[in-house]
Each structure stands twice: as C-alpha cells, then as structure tokens.
N, C-alpha and C positions, 0 to 999 in steps of 0.2 A: 504494500500500500504506500503510495507516494505521500510524503510529508505535506500537510496542509489539506488533506482530504478527510477531515474529521467528519464522522457520522454518529448519529445517536444509536444507542443500543437498547432503546426502549423508553417508554414514558413512565416516570415515577413521580410521586408526590414529595418524598423526602430526600431523593437522590438526584444527581445529574450524572448520567453515565454515557460516555462517549468513547469512540475508538479512533485513534490516529496513529499512523506509522507503527502499527503492531501493538500499541499500548492502549489498553482499556483503562480509562480514568474514572474512578468512582468518587464523586464529591458528596460528602455528607452535607446536605443543603438545608440546615436549620440554624443559620447564624444568629438569629435573635435570641435563641436559648442555647447558644454555644454548641450547636450540633448534637444536642442530647438525643439519646436513643430511645425510641418508643416501640411498641408492638408493631406499628405500621412500618417503621424503619427496618426492624428485623425481617419482616415478611418481604420487604422490597430487596434487602441485601441477599436473602436466600434466593429469590427469583433472579436477581442480577447475576449471581454466581453460576446459576444453572445456564443462563444465556452465554456467559463468558466461557465456561468450560466446554460448551458445545460448539463454539465458533472457532474454526481453525485460523481465522485471520487474527485472533487475539493471541499474543505470545507472552505478554506480561501484563500484570494488573497493578495499577497505582491507586492507592487510597489517600485522600486528603479531606480537609474540612473547609467549608466555605468561610471566607473572611480570615482575618489574621488573629482573632482572639482565642480560637480554640480549634484543635483537631477534633476533639470530642470530649466534653466534660462529664461523660458517663450516662447513666440511665436517666430518663426523663422523670424527675421526682414528682412532677405534676401528675403523672400517671401512677408510678409505683407507690406513692404515698397514700393512695386511696384504695389500692387493691387489697382484697381479702380472699381467703379460701381458694376455691378452684381457679378464680381469675388470676390470683397471685401465682399459683402453681404453673398455669399456662404461660404467664409472662416469663418466669424464670427458665422454664424448659425451652421456650422459643429463643431466648437470649443465648442460652448454652448452645443450642443447635446452630444458631447463626454464626457464632465464633468458630465452632467446629467446621462448619461448611467453608468458611474462609480459609482456615488452616489446611483443609484437605483439598484445596484447589490444586489441580494438576500443574498449573502454570505458576511461575514465580510471582510473588506478591511483594510490593514495596509500600511502606507507609511514609508519607511526608507530613511531619508534625510541626505545626505552628501553634503557639499559645499553649493552652491546657490540653493535656492528655491524661485524664483522671478516671479511676474506676473502670467502668465498662468501656470507656474510650481507650484506655491503656490496654485493656484486655483485647480490644480489636487490633491495636497496633502489634501486640505480642502474637496474635494469630498470623501476622504477616512474616515473610522470610527475612526481610531487611528493613531497617528503620533509619530514616533521615530525620534530624531534628534541628530546628532553628536554635541558635544560641540563647534565645529568650524563652524557650519552651519550659513548661513546668509539668512534671510527671508525678504520679503517685496513685496509691490505692487508699482513699480515705474512708472506705466502707466501714471500718471498725469504729470510726467516730460517729457513724449513724446507727451503730449497734448491729451491723450485719457483716457479710463476708463478700469477698470477690468471688462471685458465684458462677461465672461463665468460663471457667478454665484458667483464670488468671493465676491461681495458686500454683498449679502444676507448670504452666508455661513460664511463669516468672522464675521458678526454681531451675527449670531446664536452661534458661538463658544466663542467669547471674549466680546460680549456686544457692544452696539451702540457707546459709547464714544470712546473706544479704537479703534474700527473699523473706526470711522470717522477720528481719528488722523492719522492712518496708510494710509488710502485711500486718504485723502486730501493732505497730505504732501509728500507721496511717499517715506518716509524714510525707510531705511533698518534697521533691528534689529538683534541682535545676538541671539544665541540659548538660552542663559540664560534668556533674556527678553521674548523670545517666550514661554519658559516654565512657567515663572512667570505669564504671562497673560492668560495661558491656551491654547495657540495656538498649542503647542506640548504637548504630554502626558508624554514622557520619554526622558531624556537626557542620552547620552552614549558617551564613548570615541570614537574618530573617527575610530579606527580600530576594534571597537566592535559593532557599531550601526547595521550593517547588520546581524551579528550573533545573537544579542539580539532580534532584530525584528523577525528573523526567529524562534528563540526559542519560542517567544510569539505566533507567528502564528501557530506553530506546537502544542502548548498547546491548542489553540482554536480548532484545527483540530481534536484533540483526544476526544473532548466533543460530546455529542449527537447533531447531526446536526439539528434535529428538534427543540431542545431547543435553540440552538444558533441562527438559522435563525428566529425562532419565537420571540426571545428576540429582535433581530435587527428590525423586523417588528413592534414590539410594541413600540419602541422608537419614539419620535416625528419625523414626516416625513421630508424628505429633503425639504428645503424651496424654491427650484427652480424646475420647471417642464421643461421637454425637449422641450415642444412646448406650444403654447398659447400666452397670452398677454405679459408675462415676456420675453419670447424668442424673440418675435417681437420687444418689447421695446429695449432690449439690442442690437439687430441687428441694429435697426435704430440709436440708440445712438452711438454705436461704429462706424458705417458707417459715421454718421455726423461728429464725432470727427476726422476721418481720411480722410475726403474729403477736398480737398483744399491743400494749400501749407504748412501749419504749421507742420502737422504731418510728412510730408516727410522731411522737413528741420530738424526737431528734430532727425529723424532717421539718416540722413546724419551726424549730429553732433555726434550722438552716435558712429557711426563707425569711425569718425575722432578721437574721444577721446579714442577709444578702451575700452569703459566702458563695464561692465556687468550689465544687467538689462534692 
C-alpha cells in the first residue's frame, strides 16, 4: 500500500481506526474523559481486532489516544461506579477478554503513550508488544487506592515485563511513575519528546510493516506466550476478585471521593 493512501477500517463510536502503509492505527477517541474505557469501547476494540487480524494488508497495529492529555486513564468510572451484580461481572469479563484479544493479535502491536496511562489504560499498553512513551507521560496502577485490583491481566503482564519485585511495588502501592522511571525498569521501550512520540512510533511501525510478514509474525509467535488467557481459570478468578472488591460500599465511596477531588487515575 502506497504511503498516503489511508483508508478506514470501519465505523466506530469510541475509536478511529485507519490503515496506511501497512499500519493499522487505533485511536482511543474519548479525549474529554481522557480516553477512558467503557463497555462500548471494549466491544469496539474486540471487533476492530477481528477486522485487523483478518486483513492481510495490515502488518502492524499502532494504538494511541486522542489528544495529548492521556493515552488512556483507565476504566470509565462513570460506568463502573454504578454497576452491581451481573452487570459488574459482565463488564469485568469483557474488559479481561478485550486485553487478551489485543495480546493475542497475530501481528505486532505498538503503543504510543502521551499523558496518562493508568489502570486499565496501562493494562492495554502492556497487552501490546512494544511501548513508546513521551517524556511527560505518567504511568501507574492506582486501582488499590479505589479498593480494587488491576483486573484485566495487568498483574501477570506487568510481572512478565518488569519482574515480580517491581510489579509488587507498583501494584500494592498504586503509585504513579514518570516516563523516565518507566523506561529504567523496562516498562516502556522508547522515550520520545512529547511532540515526536506518535511520529516515532509510526516510523517504527512502518519499518516493521516493510519486513517479511511471515518472518515477523513467526518471530512474534515464537516469543514466550502471553501469560493470560481470554477464558478459563484466570479469567474466572479475576472476574470474581474484581467483583468482590467492588461489591459493597467501599469501592463506591472511593469512586465518589475520586470525583470530588477531580483526580486522574
């Protein structure tokens, strides 16, 4: 595909998905709420990944967020803060399966992070193969501060990337880290100036797209498998754990405090 021949890969409400020069770009397109993830976003991401895996013109997938304030600030608390019972269980499972679907993409995946990548947003970035971050990016798993857990594979994927000790520190404290620390511990692969992160990630993705797709996809398949499956005991455990954490008054009180403070994360 010649450069400049961008085409749409479908109509979505919360995403902007295009293909150009062998690279499918998925933009999380909810900048007003820092590209937070809702049930609708999960459904659209799963559908988009099905289109991408089935299109031979797509050789690499690039994820980013609309605007420069956030890659993704996590789950949409306007939705999760009101869910109970079966509705909460469905949300958690859909979230888990969405990240697993991204991780299991046959084609290389790249995340370009500007601003915040927190909670479920960082879990999405961890489901990708390679991560670029702006020097001003902020990353972390603040779920424990809300009384819940990183429930869509982040616990296992973070440990696989940075090791158990560092993962335990970040997950148990909920502390946010800057891009320099994220690069030092191996959470991100490349640091870029804020106005260059997307262009440099795209240049990297286009470089991969020019290589033999059999070799590239075969190499990805030969790497250690993703530590989290889309279904089975782990998915069931995370669903039950996240549901248990969010059942009762504590989680809802913490969400209310979050909105009162106007925090991010």
